[in-house]
TORKOL-4160 file (C-alpha; in steps of 0.2 Angstrom, whole numbers, padded with zeros to 4 digits, m for minus):
192
<pt num="1" X="0000" Y="0000" Z="0000"/>
<pt num="2" X="0014" Y="0012" Z="0004"/>
<pt num="3" X="0022" Y="0009" Z="m0013"/>
<pt num="4" X="0006" Y="0013" Z="m0022"/>
<pt num="5" X="0005" Y="0030" Z="m0013"/>
<pt num="6" X="0023" Y="0034" Z="m0016"/>
<pt num="7" X="0021" Y="0029" Z="m0035"/>
<pt num="8" X="0005" Y="0040" Z="m0036"/>
<pt num="9" X="0015" Y="0055" Z="m0028"/>
<pt num="10" X="0029" Y="0053" Z="m0040"/>
<pt num="11" X="0017" Y="0052" Z="m0055"/>
<pt num="12" X="0008" Y="0068" Z="m0048"/>
<pt num="13" X="0024" Y="0078" Z="m0047"/>
<pt num="14" X="0029" Y="0073" Z="m0064"/>
<pt num="15" X="0012" Y="0078" Z="m0071"/>
<pt num="16" X="0013" Y="0095" Z="m0062"/>
<pt num="17" X="0030" Y="0098" Z="m0069"/>
<pt num="18" X="0025" Y="0094" Z="m0087"/>
<pt num="19" X="0010" Y="0106" Z="m0086"/>
<pt num="20" X="0021" Y="0121" Z="m0081"/>
<pt num="21" X="0035" Y="0120" Z="m0094"/>
<pt num="22" X="0045" Y="0136" Z="m0095"/>
<pt num="23" X="0057" Y="0144" Z="m0107"/>
<pt num="24" X="0075" Y="0138" Z="m0104"/>
<pt num="25" X="0084" Y="0149" Z="m0091"/>
<pt num="26" X="0070" Y="0162" Z="m0088"/>
<pt num="27" X="0075" Y="0179" Z="m0083"/>
<pt num="28" X="0059" Y="0182" Z="m0073"/>
<pt num="29" X="0060" Y="0201" Z="m0071"/>
<pt num="30" X="0044" Y="0209" Z="m0065"/>
<pt num="31" X="0040" Y="0225" Z="m0075"/>
<pt num="32" X="0033" Y="0240" Z="m0066"/>
<pt num="33" X="0018" Y="0248" Z="m0074"/>
<pt num="34" X="0020" Y="0260" Z="m0088"/>
<pt num="35" X="0010" Y="0270" Z="m0100"/>
<pt num="36" X="0018" Y="0280" Z="m0114"/>
<pt num="37" X="0013" Y="0288" Z="m0131"/>
<pt num="38" X="0013" Y="0277" Z="m0146"/>
<pt num="39" X="0014" Y="0281" Z="m0165"/>
<pt num="40" X="m0004" Y="0285" Z="m0165"/>
<pt num="41" X="m0002" Y="0298" Z="m0151"/>
<pt num="42" X="m0012" Y="0287" Z="m0139"/>
<pt num="43" X="m0007" Y="0280" Z="m0122"/>
<pt num="44" X="m0002" Y="0262" Z="m0122"/>
<pt num="45" X="0006" Y="0252" Z="m0108"/>
<pt num="46" X="0007" Y="0237" Z="m0097"/>
<pt num="47" X="m0012" Y="0237" Z="m0094"/>
<pt num="48" X="m0015" Y="0236" Z="m0113"/>
<pt num="49" X="m0003" Y="0221" Z="m0114"/>
<pt num="50" X="m0011" Y="0211" Z="m0100"/>
<pt num="51" X="m0016" Y="0194" Z="m0106"/>
<pt num="52" X="m0004" Y="0195" Z="m0121"/>
<pt num="53" X="0013" Y="0189" Z="m0125"/>
<pt num="54" X="0025" Y="0202" Z="m0132"/>
<pt num="55" X="0042" Y="0206" Z="m0139"/>
<pt num="56" X="0051" Y="0222" Z="m0134"/>
<pt num="57" X="0066" Y="0231" Z="m0140"/>
<pt num="58" X="0075" Y="0248" Z="m0138"/>
<pt num="59" X="0078" Y="0259" Z="m0153"/>
<pt num="60" X="0079" Y="0276" Z="m0160"/>
<pt num="61" X="0075" Y="0283" Z="m0178"/>
<pt num="62" X="0092" Y="0292" Z="m0181"/>
<pt num="63" X="0102" Y="0277" Z="m0176"/>
<pt num="64" X="0116" Y="0274" Z="m0188"/>
<pt num="65" X="0122" Y="0257" Z="m0182"/>
<pt num="66" X="0111" Y="0244" Z="m0173"/>
<pt num="67" X="0093" Y="0250" Z="m0175"/>
<pt num="68" X="0090" Y="0248" Z="m0193"/>
<pt num="69" X="0095" Y="0229" Z="m0193"/>
<pt num="70" X="0085" Y="0227" Z="m0176"/>
<pt num="71" X="0070" Y="0235" Z="m0184"/>
<pt num="72" X="0071" Y="0224" Z="m0199"/>
<pt num="73" X="0073" Y="0209" Z="m0188"/>
<pt num="74" X="0058" Y="0214" Z="m0178"/>
<pt num="75" X="0048" Y="0216" Z="m0194"/>
<pt num="76" X="0053" Y="0198" Z="m0200"/>
<pt num="77" X="0049" Y="0191" Z="m0183"/>
<pt num="78" X="0032" Y="0199" Z="m0184"/>
<pt num="79" X="0029" Y="0191" Z="m0201"/>
<pt num="80" X="0035" Y="0174" Z="m0194"/>
<pt num="81" X="0023" Y="0175" Z="m0179"/>
<pt num="82" X="0009" Y="0178" Z="m0192"/>
<pt num="83" X="0014" Y="0164" Z="m0203"/>
<pt num="84" X="0014" Y="0152" Z="m0187"/>
<pt num="85" X="m0004" Y="0158" Z="m0184"/>
<pt num="86" X="0000" Y="0164" Z="m0166"/>
<pt num="87" X="m0013" Y="0176" Z="m0159"/>
<pt num="88" X="m0012" Y="0189" Z="m0145"/>
<pt num="89" X="0007" Y="0193" Z="m0149"/>
<pt num="90" X="0012" Y="0211" Z="m0148"/>
<pt num="91" X="0028" Y="0220" Z="m0153"/>
<pt num="92" X="0034" Y="0235" Z="m0143"/>
<pt num="93" X="0049" Y="0247" Z="m0147"/>
<pt num="94" X="0054" Y="0259" Z="m0134"/>
<pt num="95" X="0062" Y="0275" Z="m0141"/>
<pt num="96" X="0079" Y="0279" Z="m0132"/>
<pt num="97" X="0078" Y="0296" Z="m0140"/>
<pt num="98" X="0061" Y="0303" Z="m0135"/>
<pt num="99" X="0066" Y="0321" Z="m0139"/>
<pt num="100" X="0068" Y="0318" Z="m0157"/>
<pt num="101" X="0057" Y="0303" Z="m0159"/>
<pt num="102" X="0039" Y="0310" Z="m0161"/>
<pt num="103" X="0025" Y="0298" Z="m0164"/>
<pt num="104" X="0025" Y="0303" Z="m0183"/>
<pt num="105" X="0044" Y="0300" Z="m0184"/>
<pt num="106" X="0042" Y="0283" Z="m0176"/>
<pt num="107" X="0028" Y="0278" Z="m0188"/>
<pt num="108" X="0038" Y="0284" Z="m0203"/>
<pt num="109" X="0053" Y="0274" Z="m0197"/>
<pt num="110" X="0044" Y="0257" Z="m0195"/>
<pt num="111" X="0035" Y="0259" Z="m0211"/>
<pt num="112" X="0052" Y="0259" Z="m0220"/>
<pt num="113" X="0054" Y="0241" Z="m0213"/>
<pt num="114" X="0036" Y="0235" Z="m0218"/>
<pt num="115" X="0031" Y="0234" Z="m0200"/>
<pt num="116" X="0013" Y="0230" Z="m0197"/>
<pt num="117" X="0007" Y="0244" Z="m0185"/>
<pt num="118" X="m0009" Y="0234" Z="m0180"/>
<pt num="119" X="0001" Y="0225" Z="m0166"/>
<pt num="120" X="0017" Y="0235" Z="m0166"/>
<pt num="121" X="0018" Y="0250" Z="m0154"/>
<pt num="122" X="0032" Y="0262" Z="m0154"/>
<pt num="123" X="0033" Y="0271" Z="m0138"/>
<pt num="124" X="0039" Y="0289" Z="m0134"/>
<pt num="125" X="0033" Y="0304" Z="m0123"/>
<pt num="126" X="0045" Y="0303" Z="m0109"/>
<pt num="127" X="0061" Y="0311" Z="m0104"/>
<pt num="128" X="0078" Y="0305" Z="m0108"/>
<pt num="129" X="0081" Y="0302" Z="m0089"/>
<pt num="130" X="0065" Y="0292" Z="m0088"/>
<pt num="131" X="0069" Y="0280" Z="m0102"/>
<pt num="132" X="0087" Y="0278" Z="m0095"/>
<pt num="133" X="0079" Y="0273" Z="m0078"/>
<pt num="134" X="0065" Y="0263" Z="m0085"/>
<pt num="135" X="0076" Y="0252" Z="m0096"/>
<pt num="136" X="0088" Y="0248" Z="m0082"/>
<pt num="137" X="0076" Y="0245" Z="m0068"/>
<pt num="138" X="0064" Y="0234" Z="m0079"/>
<pt num="139" X="0075" Y="0226" Z="m0092"/>
<pt num="140" X="0092" Y="0228" Z="m0085"/>
<pt num="141" X="0097" Y="0238" Z="m0101"/>
<pt num="142" X="0110" Y="0252" Z="m0101"/>
<pt num="143" X="0104" Y="0268" Z="m0110"/>
<pt num="144" X="0116" Y="0282" Z="m0111"/>
<pt num="145" X="0116" Y="0298" Z="m0122"/>
<pt num="146" X="0134" Y="0305" Z="m0123"/>
<pt num="147" X="0135" Y="0324" Z="m0124"/>
<pt num="148" X="0146" Y="0325" Z="m0139"/>
<pt num="149" X="0136" Y="0315" Z="m0152"/>
<pt num="150" X="0118" Y="0312" Z="m0157"/>
<pt num="151" X="0120" Y="0293" Z="m0156"/>
<pt num="152" X="0113" Y="0284" Z="m0141"/>
<pt num="153" X="0121" Y="0269" Z="m0133"/>
<pt num="154" X="0108" Y="0256" Z="m0128"/>
<pt num="155" X="0105" Y="0237" Z="m0127"/>
<pt num="156" X="0102" Y="0227" Z="m0143"/>
<pt num="157" X="0091" Y="0213" Z="m0136"/>
<pt num="158" X="0074" Y="0207" Z="m0140"/>
<pt num="159" X="0064" Y="0203" Z="m0125"/>
<pt num="160" X="0050" Y="0190" Z="m0123"/>
<pt num="161" X="0037" Y="0196" Z="m0110"/>
<pt num="162" X="0023" Y="0185" Z="m0103"/>
<pt num="163" X="0004" Y="0189" Z="m0101"/>
<pt num="164" X="0008" Y="0195" Z="m0083"/>
<pt num="165" X="0022" Y="0207" Z="m0087"/>
<pt num="166" X="0036" Y="0196" Z="m0083"/>
<pt num="167" X="0052" Y="0197" Z="m0094"/>
<pt num="168" X="0055" Y="0178" Z="m0098"/>
<pt num="169" X="0070" Y="0179" Z="m0110"/>
<pt num="170" X="0081" Y="0190" Z="m0121"/>
<pt num="171" X="0089" Y="0186" Z="m0138"/>
<pt num="172" X="0101" Y="0195" Z="m0149"/>
<pt num="173" X="0092" Y="0207" Z="m0160"/>
<pt num="174" X="0106" Y="0213" Z="m0171"/>
<pt num="175" X="0113" Y="0198" Z="m0180"/>
<pt num="176" X="0109" Y="0179" Z="m0180"/>
<pt num="177" X="0092" Y="0182" Z="m0173"/>
<pt num="178" X="0085" Y="0165" Z="m0167"/>
<pt num="179" X="0068" Y="0167" Z="m0175"/>
<pt num="180" X="0064" Y="0148" Z="m0173"/>
<pt num="181" X="0069" Y="0148" Z="m0154"/>
<pt num="182" X="0059" Y="0164" Z="m0151"/>
<pt num="183" X="0043" Y="0157" Z="m0159"/>
<pt num="184" X="0046" Y="0141" Z="m0149"/>
<pt num="185" X="0047" Y="0151" Z="m0133"/>
<pt num="186" X="0032" Y="0162" Z="m0137"/>
<pt num="187" X="0022" Y="0145" Z="m0139"/>
<pt num="188" X="0029" Y="0139" Z="m0122"/>
<pt num="189" X="0024" Y="0155" Z="m0114"/>
<pt num="190" X="0007" Y="0156" Z="m0122"/>
<pt num="191" X="0003" Y="0138" Z="m0116"/>
<pt num="192" X="0007" Y="0142" Z="m0098"/>
């Protein structure tokens, strides 16, 4: 009788662990609430994203180095998500140059990369100090605007965030973007 109970307990534990599969090496950063202006001049934030899985990055429109390939990769990832038939996936790009990146500038920028603005929100409407603090506190991303240049130093990762606003994973957003792994991880997060 004791062995049966032990076996049932082991099976129960295995069943529970199978139900709660998570991405490999999750970051589990809890995001603070935010609401910023998107490319449509409407407030958009964490409450709008509740219940949705999303991918985020940090860019700026006058970037001469990493942002054009990152934005092209984000657009390609958006297309891959659609091809896979995944629903309730949003894309968020935070501008790290809010003084220059108006909603109109952000909209024009993403249009160059054939981005679909129905589920891609490009956010601005905060101060340079606010985005520097927000990026570091929430995503552990460094943002620095040197005085002698118009180029801004910032992180180049794509971040996967779950339905409760928890950052689960980050990926290279500039080169060798692991599209297949990101899609696989989106599916895992959606199933949890």
